[in-house]
N, CA, C and O atoms as CSV, one atom per row, in Angstrom:
chain,resi,resn,atom,element,x,y,z
A,1,MET,N,N,0.820,-1.182,0.000
A,1,MET,CA,C,0.000,0.000,0.000
A,1,MET,C,C,0.865,1.246,0.000
A,1,MET,O,O,0.474,2.278,-0.544
A,2,LEU,N,N,2.032,1.154,0.605
A,2,LEU,CA,C,2.936,2.308,0.596
A,2,LEU,C,C,3.325,2.670,-0.837
A,2,LEU,O,O,3.282,3.840,-1.217
A,3,ALA,N,N,3.701,1.673,-1.626
A,3,ALA,CA,C,4.074,1.950,-3.021
A,3,ALA,C,C,2.887,2.497,-3.793
A,3,ALA,O,O,3.026,3.467,-4.539
A,4,GLU,N,N,1.712,1.882,-3.622
A,4,GLU,CA,C,0.537,2.336,-4.374
A,4,GLU,C,C,0.133,3.746,-3.966
A,4,GLU,O,O,-0.168,4.578,-4.821
A,5,LYS,N,N,0.126,4.015,-2.676
A,5,LYS,CA,C,-0.247,5.358,-2.230
A,5,LYS,C,C,0.778,6.390,-2.710
A,5,LYS,O,O,0.454,7.566,-2.873
A,6,GLY,N,N,2.014,5.939,-2.934
A,6,GLY,CA,C,3.062,6.818,-3.450
A,6,GLY,C,C,3.052,6.948,-4.964
A,6,GLY,O,O,3.919,7.604,-5.541
A,7,GLY,N,N,2.063,6.316,-5.613
A,7,GLY,CA,C,1.916,6.487,-7.044
A,7,GLY,C,C,2.483,5.372,-7.913
A,7,GLY,O,O,2.521,5.503,-9.137
A,8,VAL,N,N,2.923,4.279,-7.302
A,8,VAL,CA,C,3.465,3.148,-8.063
A,8,VAL,C,C,2.374,2.082,-8.158
A,8,VAL,O,O,1.812,1.674,-7.142
A,9,SER,N,N,2.080,1.641,-9.356
A,9,SER,CA,C,1.023,0.636,-9.512
A,9,SER,C,C,1.442,-0.686,-8.885
A,9,SER,O,O,2.632,-0.982,-8.780
A,10,ARG,N,N,0.459,-1.480,-8.468
A,10,ARG,CA,C,0.753,-2.798,-7.921
A,10,ARG,C,C,1.495,-3.638,-8.953
A,10,ARG,O,O,2.438,-4.351,-8.609
A,11,ALA,N,N,1.082,-3.561,-10.202
A,11,ALA,CA,C,1.730,-4.348,-11.257
A,11,ALA,C,C,3.213,-3.977,-11.362
A,11,ALA,O,O,4.067,-4.862,-11.421
A,12,ALA,N,N,3.519,-2.696,-11.386
A,12,ALA,CA,C,4.915,-2.250,-11.513
A,12,ALA,C,C,5.720,-2.638,-10.275
A,12,ALA,O,O,6.853,-3.102,-10.395
A,13,PHE,N,N,5.145,-2.453,-9.093
A,13,PHE,CA,C,5.861,-2.793,-7.855
A,13,PHE,C,C,6.156,-4.290,-7.792
A,13,PHE,O,O,7.273,-4.693,-7.466
A,14,LEU,N,N,5.152,-5.115,-8.104
A,14,LEU,CA,C,5.365,-6.559,-8.025
A,14,LEU,C,C,6.320,-7.050,-9.110
A,14,LEU,O,O,7.077,-7.992,-8.880
A,15,GLU,N,N,6.296,-6.431,-10.281
A,15,GLU,CA,C,7.273,-6.790,-11.312
A,15,GLU,C,C,8.683,-6.486,-10.819
A,15,GLU,O,O,9.594,-7.297,-10.985
A,16,PHE,N,N,8.861,-5.312,-10.210
A,16,PHE,CA,C,10.157,-4.937,-9.644
A,16,PHE,C,C,10.567,-5.933,-8.558
A,16,PHE,O,O,11.698,-6.418,-8.553
A,17,LEU,N,N,9.656,-6.234,-7.651
A,17,LEU,CA,C,9.952,-7.163,-6.556
A,17,LEU,C,C,10.310,-8.542,-7.097
A,17,LEU,O,O,11.301,-9.140,-6.680
A,18,ASN,N,N,9.507,-9.040,-8.020
A,18,ASN,CA,C,9.722,-10.379,-8.550
A,18,ASN,C,C,11.018,-10.499,-9.346
A,18,ASN,O,O,11.591,-11.585,-9.436
A,19,ASP,N,N,11.480,-9.399,-9.921
A,19,ASP,CA,C,12.726,-9.411,-10.680
A,19,ASP,C,C,13.948,-9.121,-9.814
A,19,ASP,O,O,15.070,-9.052,-10.316
A,20,SER,N,N,13.726,-8.953,-8.519
A,20,SER,CA,C,14.830,-8.652,-7.606
A,20,SER,C,C,15.167,-9.897,-6.781
A,20,SER,O,O,14.515,-10.934,-6.896
A,21,VAL,N,N,16.178,-9.768,-5.964
A,21,VAL,CA,C,16.573,-10.851,-5.071
A,21,VAL,C,C,15.478,-11.143,-4.033
A,21,VAL,O,O,15.462,-12.223,-3.442
A,22,MET,N,N,14.574,-10.195,-3.810
A,22,MET,CA,C,13.479,-10.383,-2.850
A,22,MET,C,C,12.333,-11.204,-3.433
A,22,MET,O,O,11.474,-11.683,-2.693
A,23,GLY,N,N,12.315,-11.369,-4.745
A,23,GLY,CA,C,11.257,-12.132,-5.387
A,23,GLY,C,C,11.371,-13.613,-5.064
A,23,GLY,O,O,12.441,-14.106,-4.707
A,24,SER,N,N,10.267,-14.302,-5.193
A,24,SER,CA,C,10.247,-15.735,-4.921
A,24,SER,C,C,9.153,-16.377,-5.762
A,24,SER,O,O,8.355,-15.684,-6.394
A,25,THR,N,N,9.123,-17.682,-5.766
A,25,THR,CA,C,8.039,-18.392,-6.437
A,25,THR,C,C,6.704,-17.948,-5.859
A,25,THR,O,O,5.728,-17.788,-6.592
A,26,PHE,N,N,6.659,-17.751,-4.553
A,26,PHE,CA,C,5.407,-17.352,-3.907
A,26,PHE,C,C,4.961,-15.955,-4.328
A,26,PHE,O,O,3.784,-15.756,-4.631
A,27,THR,N,N,5.876,-14.981,-4.355
A,27,THR,CA,C,5.454,-13.626,-4.748
A,27,THR,C,C,5.000,-13.606,-6.199
A,27,THR,O,O,4.051,-12.901,-6.541
A,28,ARG,N,N,5.669,-14.373,-7.057
A,28,ARG,CA,C,5.237,-14.440,-8.459
A,28,ARG,C,C,3.862,-15.084,-8.568
A,28,ARG,O,O,3.009,-14.613,-9.321
A,29,TYR,N,N,3.645,-16.156,-7.821
A,29,TYR,CA,C,2.383,-16.890,-7.860
A,29,TYR,C,C,1.204,-16.018,-7.412
A,29,TYR,O,O,0.119,-16.109,-7.985
A,30,LYS,N,N,1.405,-15.187,-6.410
A,30,LYS,CA,C,0.320,-14.354,-5.879
A,30,LYS,C,C,0.180,-13.022,-6.604
A,30,LYS,O,O,-0.819,-12.332,-6.406
A,31,SER,N,N,1.139,-12.637,-7.432
A,31,SER,CA,C,1.083,-11.335,-8.108
A,31,SER,C,C,-0.189,-11.121,-8.926
A,31,SER,O,O,-0.776,-10.043,-8.827
A,32,PRO,N,N,-0.656,-12.094,-9.739
A,32,PRO,CA,C,-1.891,-11.847,-10.489
A,32,PRO,C,C,-3.089,-11.546,-9.587
A,32,PRO,O,O,-3.902,-10.678,-9.903
A,33,ALA,N,N,-3.196,-12.256,-8.475
A,33,ALA,CA,C,-4.309,-12.007,-7.550
A,33,ALA,C,C,-4.228,-10.602,-6.967
A,33,ALA,O,O,-5.241,-9.909,-6.869
A,34,LEU,N,N,-3.034,-10.181,-6.583
A,34,LEU,CA,C,-2.871,-8.865,-5.962
A,34,LEU,C,C,-3.070,-7.730,-6.962
A,34,LEU,O,O,-3.616,-6.682,-6.614
A,35,VAL,N,N,-2.635,-7.932,-8.186
A,35,VAL,CA,C,-2.767,-6.886,-9.203
A,35,VAL,C,C,-4.205,-6.789,-9.697
A,35,VAL,O,O,-4.751,-5.693,-9.829
A,36,ASN,N,N,-4.808,-7.929,-9.967
A,36,ASN,CA,C,-6.135,-7.933,-10.600
A,36,ASN,C,C,-7.274,-8.236,-9.625
A,36,ASN,O,O,-8.427,-8.380,-10.031
A,37,LEU,N,N,-6.943,-8.331,-8.348
A,37,LEU,CA,C,-7.926,-8.551,-7.279
A,37,LEU,C,C,-8.806,-9.772,-7.561
A,37,LEU,O,O,-10.030,-9.728,-7.437
A,38,ASP,N,N,-8.148,-10.843,-7.938
A,38,ASP,CA,C,-8.823,-12.115,-8.189
A,38,ASP,C,C,-8.542,-13.022,-6.998
A,38,ASP,O,O,-7.456,-13.587,-6.875
A,39,PHE,N,N,-9.528,-13.153,-6.133
A,39,PHE,CA,C,-9.314,-13.871,-4.881
A,39,PHE,C,C,-10.003,-15.228,-4.841
A,39,PHE,O,O,-10.540,-15.634,-3.810
A,40,LYS,N,N,-9.981,-15.937,-5.997
A,40,LYS,CA,C,-10.455,-17.317,-5.969
A,40,LYS,C,C,-9.635,-18.032,-4.908
A,40,LYS,O,O,-8.409,-17.927,-4.894
A,41,PRO,N,N,-10.303,-18.757,-4.023
A,41,PRO,CA,C,-9.556,-19.315,-2.884
A,41,PRO,C,C,-8.600,-20.441,-3.265
A,41,PRO,O,O,-8.971,-21.401,-3.940
A,42,THR,N,N,-7.371,-20.290,-2.814
A,42,THR,CA,C,-6.418,-21.383,-2.794
A,42,THR,C,C,-6.128,-21.747,-1.346
A,42,THR,O,O,-5.797,-22.892,-1.039
A,43,PHE,N,N,-6.253,-20.768,-0.461
A,43,PHE,CA,C,-6.060,-20.965,0.980
A,43,PHE,C,C,-6.825,-19.843,1.667
A,43,PHE,O,O,-6.448,-18.677,1.556
A,44,THR,N,N,-7.890,-20.183,2.372
A,44,THR,CA,C,-8.787,-19.176,2.935
A,44,THR,C,C,-8.267,-18.605,4.255
A,44,THR,O,O,-7.370,-19.162,4.887
A,45,MET,N,N,-8.853,-17.492,4.644
A,45,MET,CA,C,-8.480,-16.849,5.911
A,45,MET,C,C,-8.694,-17.771,7.114
A,45,MET,O,O,-7.814,-17.859,7.971
A,46,PRO,N,N,-9.847,-18.467,7.203
A,46,PRO,CA,C,-9.998,-19.358,8.358
A,46,PRO,C,C,-8.914,-20.437,8.428
A,46,PRO,O,O,-8.487,-20.804,9.523
A,47,LEU,N,N,-8.466,-20.945,7.288
A,47,LEU,CA,C,-7.377,-21.927,7.305
A,47,LEU,C,C,-6.072,-21.277,7.753
A,47,LEU,O,O,-5.303,-21.876,8.504
A,48,LEU,N,N,-5.824,-20.064,7.297
A,48,LEU,CA,C,-4.621,-19.344,7.704
A,48,LEU,C,C,-4.656,-19.062,9.200
A,48,LEU,O,O,-3.646,-19.218,9.886
A,49,ARG,N,N,-5.825,-18.643,9.711
A,49,ARG,CA,C,-5.945,-18.377,11.151
A,49,ARG,C,C,-5.676,-19.649,11.955
A,49,ARG,O,O,-5.007,-19.605,12.987
A,50,LYS,N,N,-6.201,-20.786,11.478
A,50,LYS,CA,C,-5.970,-22.060,12.162
A,50,LYS,C,C,-4.474,-22.335,12.265
A,50,LYS,O,O,-3.986,-22.734,13.323
A,51,ASP,N,N,-3.745,-22.124,11.173
A,51,ASP,CA,C,-2.311,-22.370,11.193
A,51,ASP,C,C,-1.584,-21.417,12.136
A,51,ASP,O,O,-0.668,-21.828,12.848
A,52,PHE,N,N,-1.983,-20.154,12.145
A,52,PHE,CA,C,-1.393,-19.217,13.104
A,52,PHE,C,C,-1.691,-19.651,14.527
A,52,PHE,O,O,-0.811,-19.614,15.387
A,53,ASP,N,N,-2.935,-20.064,14.783
A,53,ASP,CA,C,-3.303,-20.513,16.129
A,53,ASP,C,C,-2.441,-21.697,16.574
A,53,ASP,O,O,-1.982,-21.742,17.715
A,54,LEU,N,N,-2.226,-22.650,15.671
A,54,LEU,CA,C,-1.392,-23.811,16.008
A,54,LEU,C,C,0.042,-23.389,16.299
A,54,LEU,O,O,0.635,-23.830,17.284
A,55,GLY,N,N,0.592,-22.546,15.454
A,55,GLY,CA,C,1.966,-22.093,15.660
A,55,GLY,C,C,2.132,-21.259,16.911
A,55,GLY,O,O,3.106,-21.420,17.646
A,56,LEU,N,N,1.183,-20.364,17.157
A,56,LEU,CA,C,1.275,-19.511,18.349
A,56,LEU,C,C,1.055,-20.320,19.624
A,56,LEU,O,O,1.636,-20.015,20.666
A,57,SER,N,N,0.225,-21.336,19.540
A,57,SER,CA,C,0.025,-22.212,20.694
A,57,SER,C,C,1.324,-22.958,21.033
A,57,SER,O,O,1.711,-23.043,22.199
A,58,ALA,N,N,1.982,-23.488,20.022
A,58,ALA,CA,C,3.260,-24.164,20.246
A,58,ALA,C,C,4.290,-23.182,20.810
A,58,ALA,O,O,5.067,-23.530,21.699
A,59,ALA,N,N,4.288,-21.963,20.290
A,59,ALA,CA,C,5.226,-20.952,20.786
A,59,ALA,C,C,4.976,-20.652,22.261
A,59,ALA,O,O,5.921,-20.517,23.038
A,60,ARG,N,N,3.699,-20.547,22.650
A,60,ARG,CA,C,3.384,-20.302,24.065
A,60,ARG,C,C,3.870,-21.450,24.934
A,60,ARG,O,O,4.468,-21.230,25.988
A,61,GLU,N,N,3.611,-22.683,24.489
A,61,GLU,CA,C,4.046,-23.849,25.264
A,61,GLU,C,C,5.558,-23.865,25.451
A,61,GLU,O,O,6.046,-24.269,26.507
A,62,LEU,N,N,6.294,-23.437,24.452
A,62,LEU,CA,C,7.748,-23.457,24.500
A,62,LEU,C,C,8.360,-22.133,24.958
A,62,LEU,O,O,9.581,-21.980,24.994
A,63,GLU,N,N,7.486,-21.171,25.310
A,63,GLU,CA,C,7.941,-19.853,25.771
A,63,GLU,C,C,8.823,-19.163,24.727
A,63,GLU,O,O,9.879,-18.615,25.042
A,64,VAL,N,N,8.357,-19.207,23.479
A,64,VAL,CA,C,9.072,-18.555,22.378
A,64,VAL,C,C,8.262,-17.345,21.936
A,64,VAL,O,O,7.130,-17.503,21.479
A,65,PRO,N,N,8.809,-16.148,22.058
A,65,PRO,CA,C,8.070,-14.967,21.611
A,65,PRO,C,C,7.937,-14.943,20.089
A,65,PRO,O,O,8.892,-15.221,19.364
A,66,MET,N,N,6.753,-14.610,19.627
A,66,MET,CA,C,6.466,-14.554,18.194
A,66,MET,C,C,5.696,-13.266,17.889
A,66,MET,O,O,4.554,-13.335,17.433
A,67,PRO,N,N,6.294,-12.092,18.129
A,67,PRO,CA,C,5.536,-10.844,17.998
A,67,PRO,C,C,5.020,-10.566,16.586
A,67,PRO,O,O,3.898,-10.082,16.435
A,68,LEU,N,N,5.799,-10.855,15.561
A,68,LEU,CA,C,5.330,-10.586,14.198
A,68,LEU,C,C,4.219,-11.549,13.805
A,68,LEU,O,O,3.248,-11.152,13.162
A,69,ALA,N,N,4.359,-12.807,14.189
A,69,ALA,CA,C,3.301,-13.780,13.901
A,69,ALA,C,C,2.020,-13.402,14.640
A,69,ALA,O,O,0.931,-13.510,14.076
A,70,ALA,N,N,2.133,-12.963,15.885
A,70,ALA,CA,C,0.953,-12.574,16.659
A,70,ALA,C,C,0.264,-11.362,16.032
A,70,ALA,O,O,-0.964,-11.317,15.955
A,71,ALA,N,N,1.038,-10.395,15.591
A,71,ALA,CA,C,0.454,-9.212,14.947
A,71,ALA,C,C,-0.220,-9.593,13.638
A,71,ALA,O,O,-1.303,-9.096,13.329
A,72,THR,N,N,0.410,-10.469,12.871
A,72,THR,CA,C,-0.170,-10.905,11.604
A,72,THR,C,C,-1.442,-11.698,11.847
A,72,THR,O,O,-2.413,-11.553,11.104
A,73,ALA,N,N,-1.449,-12.532,12.871
A,73,ALA,CA,C,-2.659,-13.289,13.215
A,73,ALA,C,C,-3.815,-12.349,13.518
A,73,ALA,O,O,-4.961,-12.645,13.178
A,74,GLN,N,N,-3.529,-11.226,14.151
A,74,GLN,CA,C,-4.583,-10.245,14.431
A,74,GLN,C,C,-5.107,-9.613,13.143
A,74,GLN,O,O,-6.304,-9.347,13.033
A,75,LEU,N,N,-4.236,-9.372,12.177
A,75,LEU,CA,C,-4.686,-8.844,10.883
A,75,LEU,C,C,-5.598,-9.854,10.183
A,75,LEU,O,O,-6.606,-9.477,9.586
A,76,VAL,N,N,-5.241,-11.124,10.259
A,76,VAL,CA,C,-6.068,-12.174,9.662
A,76,VAL,C,C,-7.424,-12.222,10.353
A,76,VAL,O,O,-8.452,-12.319,9.683
A,77,THR,N,N,-7.444,-12.156,11.673
A,77,THR,CA,C,-8.702,-12.162,12.414
A,77,THR,C,C,-9.559,-10.956,12.032
A,77,THR,O,O,-10.775,-11.081,11.889
A,78,GLY,N,N,-8.939,-9.801,11.867
A,78,GLY,CA,C,-9.673,-8.614,11.434
A,78,GLY,C,C,-10.283,-8.789,10.054
A,78,GLY,O,O,-11.411,-8.361,9.812
A,79,ALA,N,N,-9.548,-9.412,9.156
A,79,ALA,CA,C,-10.064,-9.653,7.801
A,79,ALA,C,C,-11.234,-10.630,7.845
A,79,ALA,O,O,-12.206,-10.472,7.107
A,80,ILE,N,N,-11.142,-11.629,8.702
A,80,ILE,CA,C,-12.259,-12.569,8.864
A,80,ILE,C,C,-13.471,-11.823,9.400
A,80,ILE,O,O,-14.589,-12.019,8.923
A,81,GLY,N,N,-13.250,-10.971,10.386
A,81,GLY,CA,C,-14.341,-10.171,10.951
A,81,GLY,C,C,-14.972,-9.236,9.929
A,81,GLY,O,O,-16.150,-8.895,10.029
A,82,ALA,N,N,-14.176,-8.825,8.943
A,82,ALA,CA,C,-14.682,-7.939,7.882
A,82,ALA,C,C,-15.401,-8.720,6.789
A,82,ALA,O,O,-15.906,-8.129,5.835
A,83,GLY,N,N,-15.452,-10.049,6.923
A,83,GLY,CA,C,-16.223,-10.855,5.990
A,83,GLY,C,C,-15.420,-11.600,4.939
A,83,GLY,O,O,-16.007,-12.184,4.028
A,84,HIS,N,N,-14.109,-11.600,5.032
A,84,HIS,CA,C,-13.271,-12.285,4.043
A,84,HIS,C,C,-13.097,-13.759,4.439
A,84,HIS,O,O,-12.009,-14.191,4.820
A,85,LEU,N,N,-14.183,-14.505,4.338
A,85,LEU,CA,C,-14.168,-15.901,4.785
A,85,LEU,C,C,-13.881,-16.899,3.675
A,85,LEU,O,O,-13.150,-17.867,3.882
A,86,GLU,N,N,-14.441,-16.673,2.526
A,86,GLU,CA,C,-14.350,-17.643,1.437
A,86,GLU,C,C,-13.346,-17.239,0.370
A,86,GLU,O,O,-13.133,-17.982,-0.589
A,87,GLU,N,N,-12.732,-16.086,0.520
A,87,GLU,CA,C,-11.758,-15.603,-0.448
A,87,GLU,C,C,-10.373,-16.127,-0.087
A,87,GLU,O,O,-10.136,-16.586,1.030
A,88,ASP,N,N,-9.479,-16.049,-1.044
A,88,ASP,CA,C,-8.090,-16.380,-0.784
A,88,ASP,C,C,-7.513,-15.401,0.235
A,88,ASP,O,O,-7.952,-14.255,0.333
A,89,PHE,N,N,-6.530,-15.869,0.986
A,89,PHE,CA,C,-5.931,-15.000,2.000
A,89,PHE,C,C,-5.256,-13.766,1.400
A,89,PHE,O,O,-4.981,-12.809,2.124
A,90,ALA,N,N,-4.983,-13.769,0.096
A,90,ALA,CA,C,-4.413,-12.574,-0.550
A,90,ALA,C,C,-5.354,-11.379,-0.444
A,90,ALA,O,O,-4.941,-10.236,-0.636
A,91,SER,N,N,-6.627,-11.652,-0.134
A,91,SER,CA,C,-7.569,-10.542,0.039
A,91,SER,C,C,-7.237,-9.697,1.265
A,91,SER,O,O,-7.896,-8.686,1.509
A,92,LEU,N,N,-6.235,-10.090,2.034
A,92,LEU,CA,C,-5.741,-9.223,3.113
A,92,LEU,C,C,-5.382,-7.841,2.572
A,92,LEU,O,O,-5.459,-6.848,3.295
A,93,ILE,N,N,-4.990,-7.781,1.300
A,93,ILE,CA,C,-4.634,-6.498,0.688
A,93,ILE,C,C,-5.805,-5.516,0.739
A,93,ILE,O,O,-5.596,-4.307,0.832
A,94,LEU,N,N,-7.033,-6.030,0.679
A,94,LEU,CA,C,-8.205,-5.149,0.701
A,94,LEU,C,C,-8.348,-4.441,2.047
A,94,LEU,O,O,-8.687,-3.259,2.095
A,95,GLU,N,N,-8.094,-5.155,3.126
A,95,GLU,CA,C,-8.172,-4.537,4.458
A,95,GLU,C,C,-7.036,-3.545,4.668
A,95,GLU,O,O,-7.239,-2.485,5.259
A,96,GLN,N,N,-5.843,-3.884,4.188
A,96,GLN,CA,C,-4.720,-2.949,4.309
A,96,GLN,C,C,-4.996,-1.687,3.507
A,96,GLN,O,O,-4.687,-0.580,3.949
A,97,ALA,N,N,-5.578,-1.858,2.331
A,97,ALA,CA,C,-5.923,-0.697,1.507
A,97,ALA,C,C,-6.948,0.173,2.230
A,97,ALA,O,O,-6.798,1.393,2.298
A,98,LYS,N,N,-7.986,-0.458,2.767
A,98,LYS,CA,C,-9.024,0.299,3.483
A,98,LYS,C,C,-8.411,1.059,4.653
A,98,LYS,O,O,-8.750,2.220,4.882
A,99,ASN,N,N,-7.516,0.419,5.392
A,99,ASN,CA,C,-6.864,1.076,6.528
A,99,ASN,C,C,-5.904,2.179,6.098
A,99,ASN,O,O,-5.506,3.014,6.910
A,100,SER,N,N,-5.535,2.179,4.818
A,100,SER,CA,C,-4.639,3.205,4.277
A,100,SER,C,C,-5.389,4.299,3.518
A,100,SER,O,O,-4.778,5.204,2.949
A,101,GLY,N,N,-6.726,4.206,3.516
A,101,GLY,CA,C,-7.523,5.209,2.821
A,101,GLY,C,C,-7.527,5.043,1.318
A,101,GLY,O,O,-7.737,6.011,0.587
A,102,ILE,N,N,-7.294,3.817,0.842
A,102,ILE,CA,C,-7.240,3.544,-0.587
A,102,ILE,C,C,-8.371,2.592,-0.955
A,102,ILE,O,O,-8.622,1.614,-0.251
A,103,THR,N,N,-9.044,2.879,-2.049
A,103,THR,CA,C,-10.008,1.949,-2.623
A,103,THR,C,C,-9.343,1.306,-3.826
A,103,THR,O,O,-9.071,1.969,-4.827
A,104,LEU,N,N,-9.086,0.024,-3.722
A,104,LEU,CA,C,-8.399,-0.675,-4.802
A,104,LEU,C,C,-9.356,-1.046,-5.916
A,104,LEU,O,O,-10.524,-1.357,-5.683
A,105,GLU,N,N,-8.842,-1.007,-7.115
A,105,GLU,CA,C,-9.551,-1.466,-8.304
A,105,GLU,C,C,-8.654,-2.468,-8.995
A,105,GLU,O,O,-7.431,-2.348,-8.926
A,106,PRO,N,N,-9.237,-3.465,-9.668
A,106,PRO,CA,C,-8.402,-4.372,-10.455
A,106,PRO,C,C,-7.657,-3.588,-11.535
A,106,PRO,O,O,-8.228,-2.691,-12.156
A,107,GLN,N,N,-6.406,-3.918,-11.756
A,107,GLN,CA,C,-5.630,-3.216,-12.777
A,107,GLN,C,C,-5.814,-3.849,-14.151
A,107,GLN,O,O,-5.420,-3.266,-15.161
A,108,ASN,N,N,-6.410,-5.036,-14.196
A,108,ASN,CA,C,-6.759,-5.697,-15.463
A,108,ASN,C,C,-5.604,-5.721,-16.448
A,108,ASN,O,O,-5.751,-5.325,-17.605
A,109,VAL,N,N,-4.460,-6.186,-15.983
A,109,VAL,CA,C,-3.291,-6.354,-16.842
A,109,VAL,C,C,-2.796,-7.790,-16.705
A,109,VAL,O,O,-2.938,-8.394,-15.641
A,110,PRO,N,N,-2.220,-8.337,-17.761
A,110,PRO,CA,C,-1.649,-9.681,-17.641
A,110,PRO,C,C,-0.430,-9.649,-16.729
A,110,PRO,O,O,0.416,-8.762,-16.837
A,111,VAL,N,N,-0.352,-10.616,-15.840
A,111,VAL,CA,C,0.766,-10.697,-14.895
A,111,VAL,C,C,1.252,-12.141,-14.875
A,111,VAL,O,O,0.458,-13.068,-14.713
A,112,ASP,N,N,2.542,-12.327,-15.037
A,112,ASP,CA,C,3.138,-13.660,-15.010
A,112,ASP,C,C,3.068,-14.205,-13.596
A,112,ASP,O,O,3.479,-13.536,-12.648
A,113,ASP,N,N,2.547,-15.424,-13.451
A,113,ASP,CA,C,2.473,-16.045,-12.135
A,113,ASP,C,C,3.696,-16.915,-11.830
A,113,ASP,O,O,3.774,-17.531,-10.767
A,114,GLY,N,N,4.642,-16.962,-12.759
A,114,GLY,CA,C,5.854,-17.726,-12.545
A,114,GLY,C,C,5.662,-19.229,-12.646
A,114,GLY,O,O,6.633,-19.979,-12.546
A,115,LEU,N,N,4.433,-19.684,-12.842
A,115,LEU,CA,C,4.151,-21.108,-12.907
A,115,LEU,C,C,3.705,-21.549,-14.287
A,115,LEU,O,O,3.999,-22.662,-14.723
A,116,SER,N,N,2.989,-20.660,-14.974
A,116,SER,CA,C,2.444,-20.988,-16.284
A,116,SER,C,C,3.534,-20.895,-17.346
A,116,SER,O,O,4.435,-20.062,-17.239
A,117,PRO,N,N,3.459,-21.752,-18.380
A,117,PRO,CA,C,4.438,-21.637,-19.456
A,117,PRO,C,C,4.333,-20.286,-20.156
A,117,PRO,O,O,3.239,-19.746,-20.313
A,118,ALA,N,N,5.446,-19.758,-20.564
A,118,ALA,CA,C,5.470,-18.426,-21.196
A,118,ALA,C,C,4.818,-18.422,-22.543
A,118,ALA,O,O,4.759,-17.381,-23.197
């Protein structure tokens, strides 16, 4: 949202990220969903929350602090509370946009997912 609010399109930012050392198979795979706001579920928010709950529970048992995971789990819970139950977890971008004062629109551009043949 920082890049978008600063005037950089999601497509351009993700292309830059994916072509850098910070890019990964995962960022390439999720780029089309984030750019074009296509949230067909591959992994829903409730499933993501379950995994966070399991990990945070293990961390509590072992007395391991997990501040970033705990904060992220709260963002997931907020998205669930906002009604993002059946969408892919990439729809977290919609809540971040709303919290940043941005209304996202699909950019409707082709984006390489890194998995499909060229």
